[in-house]
C-alpha angles and dihedrals in degrees: 000000000000125000092247090055092049090050095049091049092049094048090047091050094046094046090049090048090053090053089051092046098043096086088053091052092047091048102044103029106029106031115084117231094248091053090048092053090050094047089051095055124095120284088246092059092046089053094050091046093050092046094050094045090049092051090051094047093050090050090053092049092051090049090051093053093050093048096040110021095176099045114128126226109286122223091261090053096050089100087072093062099082089056092047091050090051091047092054091044089054090051091048093238133124119256108251116246121241089032111222127197088247092056088047094054092041091062091066112087093217138010087242089059089053093048092050089057092048094046089050089057093053092042097049092050092053093045091050089056090047089052090051091053093050091052096044135087109277128218116230127230091267090060106030099033126232139115143294120203132184112206123195121213117212097223093166089060089054094052090046092050091055095051108131094020122108100250137138122278120292097261093050090047092050091052091049091048091052092047090050092046092053093046091049093048090049092050092049096047096044090053090050086064100238120164111269098309121210112224123175140148116260116195120328104310106015133093121203115211125187118189114186114202132037117311135165113251096219092052094049092049092050090052095047096046095037117150134192091033092147119057145142122243137176115253115233098220097185093048090045093053090049093047094049090053089049093047092049088057098043105027093150099046105038097087131030124227092279093053095253121136111263090208110030091186091077087083130042117271095248092053137084130198121225135171118258110225134198128185117247128211090276094057094251125132113250121191109230100171147340124258130194115224136179116264090225110096114228098193131359123223093242089079092065111101100180141350133205139170116242139155135254115255097226105034098025087223120145120275135183113226122193136176125224128206120244096271092045092049091054094047094046095045094053094045098047090048090056095046106045113162091019124114124252121198128206112215126198121180091342093308124112105231099173136018113191131173115235107237098178143347109295111215136167096048095269109120127181122191120194140172105088142086128269094262094046089048089053091050094049089048088056091049093052091045088057088060099047093045089052097181109206108227126195130182105244097181140348136186125197121203114192122231092237091057089051091051091050092048092050092052093045092048093048089046093050090048092047096046092046093050094046094046092051093045090051090049092050092047093049098041101038100027113199094005087057087070089067090053090051093052091048091050092053091048091046092058091044092054091047094054090045094054090046087053093044092057095038090240126173124244115220134164091268088050090056088047088056090049092051091050088049090058090059093046093048093053088047091064090051091050091053091050094045093048091050090051090050090052091053091048090053088057090060099256120147124249098268094045092046093051093048094047092043093055093044094051094045095050097083095047092047094048093046095054097041096044092052089048090051092051090052090048090047094055090045088056094048099042104026131077138210116345092009089058092047092052093046095049094053089044092051093048088046092055093054093045093046092054091048097048093041100048102029109025098038092045091052093054092050091049092046091055092045102046103022103031089037093224114174101181129059123231097203108113141025089228095054122071 
């Protein structure tokens, strides 16, 4: 391979690695802690935060215009200019010069349009940080702190509860129950605002949950084992109307950062307020309004025996049909008979998923809900199925790792990595003199490439991962030692610098490849057969093997050739015994 080819390959690899590593740099070095905390919260919290910040910002802009009508756009408000120019272009008018804040706000048809633009600015910034986190190197529980929980799902109880009902075979029912349990846990934990939880099935009836960051054990357990998450409640229409008027007047001060009412007195004592959600074309829940419902639960989801999607006979529109048990049928029949023409809401995980008007008393335990599209009907069916499957969950084991322990582990890991790297670099400089500089450059690039690959595949750094990196440092310098010793042997035979370098690399190639290939095979099998910390160690070791071979055979060789052919060096500074 020619020097030019080596240089092109090295530049391409380093540039690609920088692209891979950039999200990690953005996240860990350029994103403030408070912005990180916000980006790691749930999408629902991000939406609420952006909406409240936008409402407050718009209020401030309107106040500035009223106080100072002729004030121009400040430096912090220049981002508005591109929207203002577009607005005037759409209206077929020329942009005023100089552009005042009054002219800028006047270009928006409504205050809601202005708020939408401002909200998009806040939202895009937070989602950009969230994307950087997703594409960056993650810290495992042993470094960031947090909790891992193993939850057992009682699938036998699910099968037993469905005896006598027309359902699928036991194995199919168990698979459906596990899927529903995982989806339900994911929904609950995401709404709780935890940092990017990992939730996956483990074996036949267990669910593994990893929750980075600090969290209270009691709260987590209550979320995991939560019951009665689906229920029916009566809508308080008068209170809802009054609350919606109040919220329209105070959009930025009605709820706190946790979604709780700042002033509970705005609704009656026996009421609660929840968001009303519809499903968009992407299948995501979108809050469209708030409804005030009674605290008293009319009917709990445990009374639902089955749920299916059908169609109305007259309109052929989608409907969700569900069957109640005997107790539920009696409760529901009596209640609906007493509240004809009133609204009944279906709540799931503290979200209102449906709001239907009671047209007549519903008896017999057969209930049909209409008034939504096919996709929304499917989603509501899934919600109701979650209730009738009713998978009993129990926490089998949990381990809490404190944040202080994580901080200490991070510092110790970085310190060990740094000390190992510096010690080896000093040894190479002292023992191999000028040639040791090549090894130092190769070592630095080796670590750079390793971190970049970890970032590219969104892998998690744990203490075993750091151990694998430290081992890689030793292996990487071993390849350089083999090469340098081979070069020294050639110099002792009386060959010149160029010939010694060429022969040294050629003779060292087989030994380097043999040792690294066998190590890579061992790492591969540890990745495939191991779990947890063993996998973390093996992954970093495998990545280190690849980067070691590249830096030792390509980077180090290019530096030698550069000094020989460009810098015109004749001698070789590689040993105290050779002149």
